[in-house]
N, C-alpha and C positions, 0 to 999 in steps of 0.2 A: 660246894659251889662248883658249877661246871660250865664250859662253853659248848653250846649246841650249834653245830654248823647249819647255816641257813640253806634252804632249798629256794629256788626261784619263786615257788608258790608262797614262801614266807615274806617276800619282799614288801608287799602292800602293808602288812601289819607292822613290820619293822619300821617302814617309813612313817606310818601314822604315829607310832609310839615315839619315835625319835623326834618328829616335828612337835609333838605335844610337850615333850620334855624341854626342848629348846625354846618353845613359846613361853614357858614360865618365866624365864629370865627377861625376854623381850617385854612381856606384859608388865613386869615389875618396874621397868625403867620408863621414864618420860622421854619423849622425843627420840626413841630408838626405832629405826625403820624395821618394819616387819620382814624386809628382805634378808635380815640376818637370821631368820628362821630358815633352815636349809630347804630350798625348794626341792620338790620331787625330782626334778631333772638332775640336780647335783647329787642327790642321794643315789639315783639310779646310775649315774656315771661312775660313782665310787663303787657301788656294788658290782658293776659290769667290768671294772678295770681288770686286765689280765693278772695282775698281782694281788687282787683282792681276796681276802679271807674274811668272811663275815659270820657272825655268831649271835645267837640270843645268849644271855647270861641267865642261868637258872640256879636257884638255891632251893634245895629240897623239893624239886618238882615245880616250883613257882618261878615264872619268868620275871626277873627283876630289872632287866635292861638288855642292851645290845651294843655291838661294836662292829666297825668295819676297819680292817687293817690292810695296809699295803706291805706285803712281805717281799723284799727284793733280794736278788742273788748276793748282793754285797752286804746284806744284813744291816743296812741303814734303813730301818723300817719306819713307816708312817702310820700314826693313829688318825684315820680320817674322821670317823664319827664314833663317839662313845657316849652313851646315855644311860641313865637310871630311870626307870619308869616313874611317872609322876607320883603314883601312890607309894613308892618305895624310897623317895629322896629323903636323905637325912637319917637313914637307918644303918649306915655303915657299909652298905653294899659297894659303893664306889671303890673304896680303898681295897677291899677284898677282891673285887673283880679285877682291879688293875694288877694286883700282885699275881692273880691267877693267869692273867695275859702274859705277864713277864715270865712266869714259870712255864707256860705253854710254848714260848718261843725263846729258849735259853741261848740260842746262837746269835741273838741280836746284839749288835755292837752299839747301835744308836737308835733311840726312839725319838721321833719328832712329831709335834702336833701344833695346831694353832687354835686360838680362841679369841673372841672379841674383848676389847678393853673393859667393857661394862660388866662383864661376867665375873664379878668378884668371887663368887663361890667357886667357879672353875679355876680361876687364877690361884686362889689359896689351895685348892685341892692339888693342882699339879706341882706347885712350889713346896708346900708344907707336907703333904701326905705322900706324894709320889717321887719326890727328889728330882724334878725337872728344874731347869734354869731357863730364864728368858734370854734368848739370843738375838732377837730382832723385833722391831715394831714397824709395821707398814700399813698403808691405807687399805681399807676394805676393797675399794675400787676407785677409779678415776673421778667419779662424780660424788664421792662421799668424804665427809670429814671423820667418819668412823675408823677407828684404828684396830688392828689385830696384832696380837703377840704371837711370835713363834717361840715354842718351848722345845728344849732338847734334853735328853737324858742319856748320858754316856754310861754304858753297862760295863762292869768289870768282867773281863774274860779270864777264865782260869787257864793256866798253861798246862 
């Protein structure tokens, strides 16, 4: 498995695949606003951020997902978007990809990410498979009763 850096020309297919993956969770739940599927503008903002590092995730030449990370000088890094392709969900790629990300950024002191409350699969993934902890709960926006969780993973630094 490897991380393949995105070129700007890759952004449209990355955005389409990411939105399709996020839409699965929204479609499974009743009364969940489709605005929780990341809009193209949000994905572009993340991809264009000065600290952004974005990748497709490949396994044996097959694209299985993608990720956008914000890598900061203080090594308090943020996982903005992480998805596994719709056809590859449930095949163990998520855990393998996450550990590849950790190995690829060994200087990281803290990883942080957010996910919506109804995304049971993601919550279990971050807590049970990846070692994150929930550190905050906050509203999605001022006009919504939808909640988001903030996750954090403290990395052990060797001396």
